[in-house]
C-alpha positions in Angstrom: 96.6 286.1 -38.4 99.7 288.2 -39.5 101.3 287.4 -42.8 104.5 286.3 -41.2 102.6 283.9 -38.8 100.7 282.4 -41.9 104.1 282.0 -43.7 105.6 280.2 -40.8 102.6 277.8 -40.4 102.9 277.0 -44.1 106.6 276.3 -43.8 106.0 274.1 -40.8 103.3 272.1 -42.7 105.7 271.6 -45.6 108.5 270.6 -43.3 106.3 268.1 -41.4 105.1 266.6 -44.7 108.8 266.3 -45.9 109.8 264.5 -42.7 107.1 262.0 -43.3 108.0 261.6 -47.0 111.8 261.2 -46.4 111.3 259.1 -43.4 109.0 256.7 -45.0 110.6 256.5 -48.5 114.2 257.8 -48.2 115.7 260.4 -50.3 115.8 258.7 -53.7 112.1 257.5 -53.6 110.8 260.8 -52.4 109.6 263.7 -54.5 108.1 267.1 -54.2 105.1 266.0 -56.3 104.3 263.3 -53.7 104.7 265.8 -50.9 102.3 268.0 -52.7 99.7 265.5 -53.6 99.6 263.6 -50.3 99.4 266.8 -48.2 97.3 269.1 -50.4 100.2 271.6 -50.8 100.8 273.4 -54.1 104.1 273.2 -55.6 104.2 276.9 -55.9 104.0 277.2 -52.0 107.0 274.8 -51.7 109.2 276.8 -54.1 108.1 280.0 -52.4 109.5 278.7 -49.1 112.2 276.3 -50.1 114.8 276.1 -52.9 114.6 272.5 -53.9 114.1 268.9 -52.7 117.7 268.9 -51.7 117.2 272.0 -49.6 114.3 270.5 -47.8 116.1 267.2 -47.2 119.2 268.9 -45.7 117.0 270.8 -43.4 115.3 267.6 -42.3 118.7 266.0 -41.8 119.9 268.9 -39.6 116.6 268.8 -37.6 117.1 265.1 -37.0 120.6 265.6 -35.8 119.6 268.5 -33.5 116.6 266.5 -32.1 118.9 263.5 -31.4 121.5 265.6 -29.6 118.8 267.5 -27.6 117.3 264.1 -26.5 120.6 262.8 -25.4 121.5 266.1 -23.5 118.2 266.0 -21.7 118.5 262.4 -20.4 122.2 261.7 -20.3 124.1 262.9 -17.2 127.4 261.3 -17.9 126.6 257.8 -16.6 128.9 256.1 -19.0 128.8 254.6 -22.6 126.2 251.9 -21.7 123.7 254.5 -20.7 124.4 256.5 -23.8 123.9 253.5 -26.1 120.7 252.7 -24.3 119.4 256.3 -24.9 120.5 256.1 -28.7 118.4 253.0 -29.0 115.4 254.6 -27.1 115.5 257.7 -29.4 115.5 255.7 -32.6 112.9 253.3 -31.3 110.5 256.1 -30.3 111.2 258.1 -33.5 111.5 255.6 -36.3 110.9 258.1 -39.1 113.6 260.4 -37.7 115.8 257.3 -37.3 115.6 256.4 -40.9 116.6 259.9 -42.0 119.4 259.8 -39.5 120.9 256.5 -40.7 120.4 257.3 -44.3 122.2 260.5 -43.9 125.0 259.0 -41.8 125.4 255.6 -43.6 124.1 255.9 -47.1 123.9 259.6 -47.9 122.7 260.7 -51.4 125.8 261.0 -53.6 125.0 264.6 -54.6 124.7 265.7 -51.0 127.6 263.9 -49.4 129.6 267.0 -48.7 126.6 268.9 -47.4 125.8 266.3 -45.0 129.4 265.8 -44.0 129.3 269.5 -43.0 126.1 269.1 -41.0 127.6 266.1 -39.3 130.6 267.8 -37.8 128.7 268.9 -34.7 127.3 265.4 -34.3 130.7 263.8 -34.6 132.1 266.3 -31.9 129.1 265.5 -29.7 129.7 261.7 -29.9 133.4 262.2 -29.5 133.0 264.3 -26.3 130.8 261.7 -24.7 133.3 258.9 -25.4 136.3 260.9 -24.3 134.5 261.8 -21.0 133.7 258.1 -20.5 137.3 257.0 -21.1 138.6 259.6 -18.8 136.6 258.2 -16.0 137.9 254.6 -16.2 141.3 253.1 -15.2 143.2 252.2 -18.4 145.4 249.2 -18.6 149.1 250.0 -17.9 150.7 251.2 -21.1 147.5 252.5 -22.7 147.1 256.3 -23.1 144.0 258.3 -23.5 145.1 259.2 -27.0 145.5 255.6 -28.1 142.1 254.7 -26.5 140.4 257.6 -28.5 142.3 256.4 -31.8 141.0 253.0 -31.2 137.5 254.3 -30.7 137.7 256.3 -33.9 138.8 253.2 -35.9 135.8 251.1 -34.4 133.3 253.8 -35.4 134.7 254.0 -38.9 134.4 250.2 -39.2 130.9 250.2 -38.0 129.8 252.9 -40.3 131.8 251.3 -43.2 129.8 248.1 -42.6 126.6 249.7 -43.5 128.1 252.3 -45.9 129.1 249.8 -48.6 127.0 249.3 -51.6 126.2 245.8 -50.5 124.0 247.4 -47.8 122.4 250.1 -49.9 119.0 248.5 -49.3 119.5 247.5 -45.7 116.3 247.4 -43.6 115.9 249.9 -40.7 115.1 246.9 -38.5 118.5 245.4 -39.3 120.3 248.7 -38.3 118.3 248.8 -35.1 119.2 245.3 -34.3 122.9 246.4 -34.5 122.1 249.4 -32.4 120.7 247.2 -29.7 124.1 245.5 -29.4 126.2 248.5 -29.4 126.6 248.6 -25.6 128.0 245.0 -25.7 130.4 245.9 -28.6 131.8 248.8 -26.6 132.0 246.6 -23.6 134.1 244.1 -25.6 136.1 247.0 -27.0 136.9 248.6 -23.6 137.2 245.5 -21.4 138.1 242.9 -23.9 136.6 239.4 -24.6 139.1 237.1 -22.9 139.4 236.1 -19.3 143.2 236.7 -19.3 145.1 234.0 -17.3 148.8 233.2 -17.1 148.2 230.1 -19.2 146.7 232.2 -21.9 149.8 234.4 -22.3 
């Protein structure tokens, strides 16, 4: 085996171990010592291939974002927001460890890595935005409502949803609770787009 191939296999082993560590314990409760002891990896090997715990964590976050977008791109053919929400839920259900890293990074990022994760998240935000914009452009808006206003409303709703779990009160929120909210996102978007009232003249 060539030295380059052996090095790549070593990096993959460390990376897989890190995904398990961060996915099971989260950033704060994970350590390089644990990754080493649980996977029979020397700390010297880790530092030979990665700079630090933060370096490995950010690579894991980037990997999770990329895997999520690749999954959606593979299965989503522009069928609308309900289908997109279903696929989101499917991805996180089938990949709970990746889901935990995803939601920690998006909703409760480590304080010292907030700006690094924000930079990694730009591509993900643009990805989500493009899906919503395409969906909105394919429906008939109420008279007086512009595409720009609909998109601004969407942005506000997303910020509110993220803010709900980003506050300190939800620092220890269970993954199952986040997934419970994920399972209702299609209904929330249905409410957002079509409203909740059966509008009649007597209601005006």
